[in-house]
Every structure is written in C-alpha cells, then in structure tokens.
C-alpha positions as CSV (number, residue, x, y, z in Angstrom):
1,M,69.4,127.1,9.8
2,P,68.9,125.6,13.2
3,W,71.6,126.2,15.7
4,N,72.1,122.5,16.3
5,D,72.3,121.6,12.7
6,Q,75.6,119.9,12.4
7,S,75.1,118.7,8.7
8,G,77.5,119.7,6.0
9,G,74.9,121.8,3.9
10,G,74.9,125.5,3.2
11,Q,77.3,127.9,1.7
12,Q,79.7,127.6,4.5
13,G,80.1,123.9,3.5
14,G,82.2,121.3,5.0
15,G,79.8,120.5,7.8
16,Q,80.7,123.6,9.7
17,G,78.5,125.5,12.1
18,P,76.8,128.8,11.4
19,W,80.0,130.7,11.9
20,G,82.2,128.1,10.1
21,G,85.2,126.3,11.5
22,G,83.7,122.8,11.6
23,P,80.9,121.3,13.5
24,R,80.1,123.1,16.8
25,R,77.7,122.7,19.6
26,P,75.5,125.5,20.6
27,W,77.2,128.6,22.0
28,G,80.6,127.6,20.7
29,Q,81.3,124.6,23.1
30,P,83.5,121.8,21.8
31,P,81.8,118.4,21.4
32,R,82.2,116.0,24.3
33,T,84.3,113.0,23.7
34,P,83.5,109.8,25.7
35,Q,86.2,108.9,28.3
36,R,86.9,105.7,30.0
37,P,86.0,105.8,33.8
38,Q,89.1,106.0,36.1
39,G,89.7,105.2,39.7
40,P,90.2,108.0,42.3
41,D,93.7,109.5,42.4
42,L,94.8,109.7,46.1
43,E,97.2,112.6,45.5
44,D,94.5,114.7,43.7
45,W,92.1,113.9,46.5
46,L,94.5,115.0,49.2
47,R,95.3,118.2,47.2
48,Q,91.6,119.0,46.8
49,M,91.0,118.4,50.6
50,R,93.8,120.8,51.4
51,E,92.4,123.4,49.0
52,R,89.0,123.1,50.5
53,F,90.2,123.5,54.0
54,N,92.3,126.4,53.0
55,M,89.7,128.2,50.9
56,G,86.5,126.9,52.4
57,G,83.2,128.3,51.4
58,G,79.7,127.3,50.5
59,N,77.7,127.7,47.3
60,G,78.9,131.3,46.7
61,G,82.1,132.6,45.3
62,G,84.3,131.6,48.2
63,G,85.1,128.2,46.6
64,R,88.3,127.3,44.9
65,P,88.7,128.2,41.3
66,G,87.0,125.9,38.9
67,G,83.6,126.0,40.7
68,G,84.5,123.3,43.5
69,R,82.9,123.5,46.9
70,G,84.8,123.6,50.3
71,I,84.0,121.5,53.4
72,S,81.1,123.0,55.2
73,W,81.3,124.3,58.7
74,P,78.8,121.8,60.1
75,I,81.1,119.0,59.1
76,I,84.1,120.7,60.8
77,A,82.0,121.2,63.9
78,G,80.9,117.6,63.9
79,V,84.5,116.4,63.7
80,L,85.5,118.6,66.6
81,F,82.5,117.4,68.6
82,V,83.4,113.8,68.0
83,G,87.0,114.5,69.1
84,W,85.7,116.3,72.2
85,L,83.6,113.2,73.1
86,M,86.6,110.9,72.6
87,T,88.6,112.8,75.3
88,G,86.4,111.0,77.8
89,I,87.9,107.6,76.9
90,Y,90.6,106.5,79.3
91,T,92.4,103.4,80.5
92,V,93.3,102.3,84.0
93,D,96.3,99.9,84.5
94,E,96.5,97.1,86.9
95,G,97.1,98.3,90.5
96,E,95.4,101.7,89.8
97,Q,92.1,103.3,90.5
98,A,90.4,106.2,88.7
99,V,88.4,108.7,90.8
100,I,85.7,110.4,88.7
101,T,84.3,113.8,89.6
102,R,81.3,115.4,88.1
103,L,81.3,119.2,88.2
104,G,83.9,118.9,90.9
105,D,82.0,116.5,93.1
106,Y,83.0,112.9,93.6
107,N,80.8,110.6,91.5
108,R,82.4,107.1,91.2
109,S,85.6,105.0,91.1
110,T,86.7,102.7,88.4
111,G,89.2,99.8,88.4
112,P,91.5,98.4,85.7
113,G,90.3,98.5,82.1
114,I,89.0,100.8,79.4
115,H,86.3,103.3,80.6
116,M,84.6,106.4,79.4
117,H,83.3,109.5,81.2
118,L,81.7,112.7,80.1
119,P,84.3,115.0,78.6
120,A,85.5,118.1,80.4
121,P,84.3,120.2,82.0
122,M,81.4,118.0,83.0
123,E,83.5,115.2,84.4
124,A,87.2,114.7,85.2
125,R,89.3,111.8,86.3
126,R,92.3,111.3,88.5
127,V,94.2,108.0,88.2
128,I,95.9,106.9,91.4
129,N,98.4,104.0,91.9
130,V,97.1,102.2,95.0
131,T,99.4,99.2,95.1
132,G,102.9,100.7,94.4
133,Q,105.1,101.4,97.3
134,R,105.9,105.1,97.9
135,T,108.8,106.5,99.9
136,E,109.7,109.8,101.7
137,T,113.1,110.8,103.0
138,I,113.4,113.1,106.0
139,G,116.6,114.7,107.2
140,F,118.5,114.2,104.0
141,A,118.4,114.5,100.2
142,E,119.9,112.0,97.8
143,D,121.1,113.3,94.4
144,N,121.4,111.4,91.1
145,N,124.9,110.2,92.0
146,G,123.7,108.5,95.2
147,Q,125.4,111.1,97.4
148,I,123.5,111.9,100.6
149,N,123.3,115.5,101.6
150,D,122.2,116.4,105.1
151,I,119.3,118.8,105.7
152,A,120.0,120.4,109.1
153,D,116.5,121.9,109.5
154,E,115.0,118.5,109.4
155,S,117.7,116.2,110.9
156,L,118.6,118.1,114.1
157,M,116.2,117.2,117.0
158,I,116.2,117.6,120.8
159,T,116.1,114.6,123.0
160,G,114.4,114.3,126.4
161,D,117.7,115.0,128.3
162,R,118.2,118.2,126.4
163,N,120.8,116.9,123.9
164,L,121.0,117.4,120.1
165,V,120.8,114.3,117.9
166,Q,121.0,114.0,114.2
167,I,118.2,111.8,112.8
168,Q,117.9,110.7,109.1
169,F,115.1,108.2,108.2
170,R,113.0,106.9,105.4
171,I,109.3,105.9,105.4
172,Y,107.5,103.4,103.1
173,Y,103.8,103.7,102.5
174,N,101.0,103.0,100.0
175,I,97.4,104.0,99.3
176,K,94.7,102.0,101.0
177,D,91.7,104.3,100.0
178,A,92.0,106.2,96.8
179,V,88.9,108.4,97.4
180,A,90.1,109.5,100.9
181,F,93.6,110.1,99.5
182,A,92.3,112.3,96.7
183,F,89.8,114.4,98.7
184,N,90.3,114.4,102.5
185,V,93.9,115.9,102.7
186,R,95.3,118.7,100.6
187,D,98.6,117.8,98.9
188,P,99.2,114.5,100.8
189,V,102.4,113.9,98.7
190,G,103.5,117.5,98.1
191,V,104.2,119.5,95.0
192,G,107.7,120.7,94.1
193,N,109.7,121.7,97.2
194,E,106.6,122.0,99.4
195,P,106.4,119.0,101.8
196,G,103.2,117.0,101.7
197,A,101.0,115.9,104.6
198,V,102.6,112.5,104.8
199,R,106.1,114.0,105.1
200,Q,105.0,116.6,107.7
201,V,103.3,113.9,109.8
202,A,106.4,111.7,109.7
203,E,108.7,114.5,110.8
204,S,106.3,115.6,113.6
205,A,106.0,112.0,114.9
206,M,109.8,111.5,114.9
207,R,110.3,114.7,116.8
208,E,107.8,113.7,119.4
209,V,109.3,110.2,119.9
210,I,112.9,111.6,120.1
211,G,111.7,114.3,122.6
212,R,110.6,111.6,125.0
213,G,113.8,109.5,124.8
214,Q,117.4,109.7,126.1
215,L,120.3,110.4,123.7
216,E,122.4,107.4,124.7
217,Q,119.5,105.0,124.4
218,I,118.3,106.4,121.1
219,I,121.7,106.0,119.3
220,T,122.5,102.6,120.9
221,T,119.8,100.2,122.1
222,Q,116.5,101.9,121.4
223,R,116.7,102.3,117.6
224,G,114.1,99.5,116.9
225,A,111.8,100.9,119.5
226,V,112.0,104.4,118.0
227,E,111.1,103.0,114.5
228,L,108.1,101.1,115.9
229,S,106.8,104.1,117.9
230,V,107.1,106.5,115.0
231,E,105.2,104.1,112.7
232,Q,102.4,103.6,115.2
233,L,102.1,107.4,115.9
234,M,102.1,108.2,112.1
235,Q,99.4,105.7,111.4
236,A,97.2,106.9,114.2
237,T,97.6,110.5,113.0
238,L,96.9,109.7,109.3
239,D,93.9,107.6,110.2
240,E,92.6,110.5,112.3
241,Y,92.9,112.7,109.2
242,E,91.2,110.0,107.1
243,S,94.0,110.4,104.6
244,G,93.7,106.9,103.1
245,V,97.5,106.2,103.6
246,Q,98.9,102.9,105.0
247,V,102.4,103.2,106.6
248,N,104.4,100.1,105.9
249,Q,107.8,100.7,107.5
250,V,109.9,103.4,109.2
251,E,113.6,102.9,108.6
252,L,116.0,104.8,110.9
253,L,119.2,105.3,108.8
254,V,121.3,107.7,111.0
255,A,121.0,108.3,114.8
256,A,124.1,110.0,116.1
257,A,125.4,113.1,117.7
258,P,125.8,116.1,115.4
259,P,129.3,116.5,113.9
260,L,129.7,119.9,115.5
261,V,129.4,118.5,119.0
262,I,130.7,115.0,118.5
263,E,133.9,115.6,120.4
264,A,132.1,116.9,123.5
265,F,129.6,114.2,123.2
266,N,132.4,111.5,123.2
267,E,133.8,113.0,126.3
268,V,130.5,112.8,128.0
269,V,130.1,109.2,126.9
270,I,133.5,108.3,128.2
271,A,132.8,110.0,131.5
272,G,129.6,108.1,131.8
273,Q,131.3,104.8,131.1
274,Q,133.9,105.6,133.8
275,A,131.2,106.4,136.2
276,S,129.4,103.2,135.4
277,T,132.6,101.3,135.9
278,L,133.2,102.8,139.4
279,V,129.6,102.2,140.3
280,N,129.9,98.6,139.3
281,N,133.1,98.1,141.3
282,A,131.5,99.7,144.3
283,E,128.4,97.5,144.0
284,R,130.7,94.4,143.6
285,D,132.6,95.3,146.8
286,T,129.4,96.0,148.6
287,A,128.0,92.6,147.6
288,R,131.2,90.8,148.7
289,I,131.2,92.5,152.2
290,I,127.5,91.8,152.6
291,N,128.0,88.2,151.7
292,E,130.9,87.8,154.2
293,A,128.9,89.5,156.9
294,Q,125.9,87.2,156.3
295,A,128.2,84.1,156.3
296,Y,129.8,85.2,159.6
297,R,126.4,85.8,161.1
298,E,125.1,82.4,160.1
299,R,128.3,80.8,161.5
300,V,128.0,82.5,164.8
301,V,124.4,81.7,165.1
302,R,125.0,78.1,164.3
303,E,127.8,77.9,166.9
304,A,125.7,79.6,169.6
305,T,122.8,77.3,168.8
306,G,125.0,74.3,169.1
307,E,126.5,75.4,172.4
308,G,123.1,76.1,173.7
309,Q,121.8,72.7,172.7
310,R,124.9,71.1,174.2
311,F,124.4,72.9,177.5
312,I,120.8,71.8,177.6
313,A,121.8,68.2,177.0
314,V,124.5,68.4,179.7
315,H,122.1,69.9,182.1
316,A,119.6,67.2,181.5
317,E,122.3,64.5,182.2
318,Y,123.4,66.4,185.3
319,R,119.9,66.4,186.7
320,Q,119.9,62.6,186.3
321,A,123.4,61.9,187.7
322,P,125.0,65.0,189.3
323,Q,128.2,63.3,190.5
324,V,129.1,61.6,187.3
325,T,128.4,64.7,185.4
326,R,130.6,66.8,187.7
327,D,133.4,64.2,187.4
328,R,133.1,64.2,183.6
329,L,133.2,68.0,183.4
330,Y,136.2,68.1,185.7
331,L,138.1,65.6,183.6
332,E,137.3,67.3,180.3
333,T,138.3,70.6,181.8
334,M,141.6,69.2,183.1
335,E,142.3,67.6,179.8
336,R,141.9,70.9,178.0
337,V,144.2,72.6,180.5
338,Y,147.0,70.0,180.7
339,Q,146.9,68.7,177.1
340,R,150.0,70.7,176.2
341,G,151.9,70.0,179.5
342,N,154.4,67.1,180.3
343,L,152.4,65.8,183.3
344,I,151.3,62.3,184.3
345,I,148.4,62.1,186.8
346,L,147.7,58.8,188.6
347,D,144.6,58.1,190.6
348,Q,145.5,56.7,194.0
349,R,142.1,55.0,194.3
350,G,143.0,52.5,191.6
351,G,144.8,50.1,194.1
352,A,147.2,48.5,191.7
353,V,150.4,50.2,190.6
354,P,150.4,50.3,186.8
355,Y,153.5,50.1,184.7
356,L,153.7,53.0,182.3
357,P,156.3,53.8,179.7
358,L,157.1,57.2,181.1
359,D,159.7,58.0,178.5
360,G,157.3,57.5,175.6
361,M,154.5,59.4,177.3
362,V,156.5,62.6,177.8
363,R,156.1,65.0,174.9
364,R,159.3,66.5,173.5
365,P,159.4,69.7,171.6
366,A,159.9,69.2,167.9
367,T,163.4,69.8,166.7
368,A,163.9,72.8,164.4
369,Q,164.6,71.8,160.8
370,P,167.0,73.7,158.6
371,E,165.3,76.2,156.3
372,G,166.6,74.4,153.2
373,T,164.7,71.2,154.1
374,R,161.3,72.8,154.6
C-alpha cells in the first residue's frame, strides 16, 4: 500500500495508516489544519528579540530552541555605526559659537542652529558662550550664604608710599573672539582652584596700579582712577596675549587699611590732618601779612607820588611868581603852626581898624563831661 494512501481499505480498516491509529501523513506527522492569519503579537515579538540578542547565532546550533535565528553580527555592527555617526550631530544656542577641530587642528566655527561634524576622534567641538557676561572676584570669596571671606594672599598690596592696603575687587568681561579664546591662551578661565589667565592678569594689573599710588589717595579720592587704570592695563595685556577677551568693567569694592594696622593708620591720618590744618593756618596768616604789606606799600607810594607832584606844581608856580608863592607858603605854614593856639594876628598894612568879636574867636577847651553821660 502506498505510504500516502489515506483511504479506509485494508485489513487495518477504519481509514487508518499502515501502522493503524487513523489517517496519518508520511513519517508519522499529524495532518495540518488550516488556521486563520493573525496580526503580530508585540509581547511575543519583544520576547523573541530579547532571546535573539541573548542567545545570538547564525544558521548553526547557536540559535534559540525551536530552530529560530538570532540577529546577525553585521546588523549589530550597523546599528553601532549609525549611533557613532549620530554623535556628530550637535546644536548651538543663541549667543554661542562652536569651534570645530579636525584631528586637533582648528577647522571652522559655526553659529546658532543644528549642525553636524565628523564623529570622534576625527573631529571634535567646543561650544563657547560669546555674549554672556562673566565675572571674576579677586581678594575675597563669596559663599552660598552671601558671606564674604577675605583672601589675604590676594587682597593685601603695597602702595607707592610703602603702606599696606586691603583691596577687593570684581571684574566683568565677555568673549569677543571664540577662536582666540579657545586656542591662544591655556586655561583663560581656570579649572578648579587654579586661577585662569584672566584672573592672573587682573591681579597683576591691580598690584601695578596700587604700587604707583599713595595710600590716602587710593582709599579716598582716587578710587575711580584706579578702576579705570586697571581696566585699561588689563585690556592692553589681554590684547597682547591675543586672548579674545573683552574687559567691560572693573569694580573696586574695598580699598582700606588692613584690620591689623587700622589703629596705627588712623593715628597717621589724624596726624596728617593736624599737620594740614597747621599748614593752612600758617598760609592764611602769611597771605594776610603779605596783603597788608602790599597795601601799605601802595599807600606810601601813592602819598609820595602825590607829594612829589604837589612839589613840582608849587615849584612851577614859584618860578612864575616867587613873592606870592613865598607869602602863600608862609601863611599856610603859620596856619598849621598856630591852628591850635588862642592867637589873633592883624596885619598893620591893612589901614583900617577892623571890628572883631574877640570873645567868639578865642577857642576854649571843651569842658569835661561826666562818665555817665558819655
């Protein structure tokens, strides 16, 4: 009987196969029953994917039980390669610039937007904020609670008159050239506790300016001049380094004598003020004496000039009429001599005898008045 004869003939009867037991397909396989097609089951698919990744394998026996195949290594390598390429995609925010290096050498700069470069290690990027304002504090440190702690190694400086002064200041700056900022100066901002180039230049410039000034002027009237001088010196030095940094402002927060010598400094200040007061008083008296002497000199000169001009005028009249001038001089002289005396002088050459009220012409001394009526 043929192996695929599924009829019910033969002695075995009942439509069984060669070995009995009902109709059979060759080699003892059960007959296939048609099934309705079904959609994919997500949970089964995820389970199969996990099993394939865990067990892996190709066409050999490394697959999972049941004869399934794992994901091949080329597919895994392709996924990793695509992920590696995607590491070169980056975004640059507004106000930032990205500096791209190829094998360590500067290649290009990119502005705001979405960009892509070759993945590492062929190309690398460094995104720098070029518009945000940056700050550095020198001479003090400010904790999270807002408390200011003095740093003596930075704040104590020597002035031009060999005095100690405590200086605490803050600088404001931004980046004007991202490429120069990234490559021309090592650690322009600093890493950790190590000060950067900008901070070092700021401290050096402040020490130089303080070393040229006087203590009293620095802590009183020259604060604005110190800030401007430090800003200009910092900018000149950073431009010489080609650091790409723009200094916006230097703010002098504290400029005073150190606490350890404040008492002695106050005594020196008081002594200086007293000395200035004495000098001012002396200069005032000197000016007053000089003004009085100049006034006296001018008065004497004017009187002498007047007398000389009068003498010249009298001499000119004398030359024209000597007798009349002599009589006039005689009468004026006698008037000055006898103006306080009780004398009456009559000229006999007049001819007529004048009537004079002698009692009224005689001067009488003024009677003394009581002290109470004065």
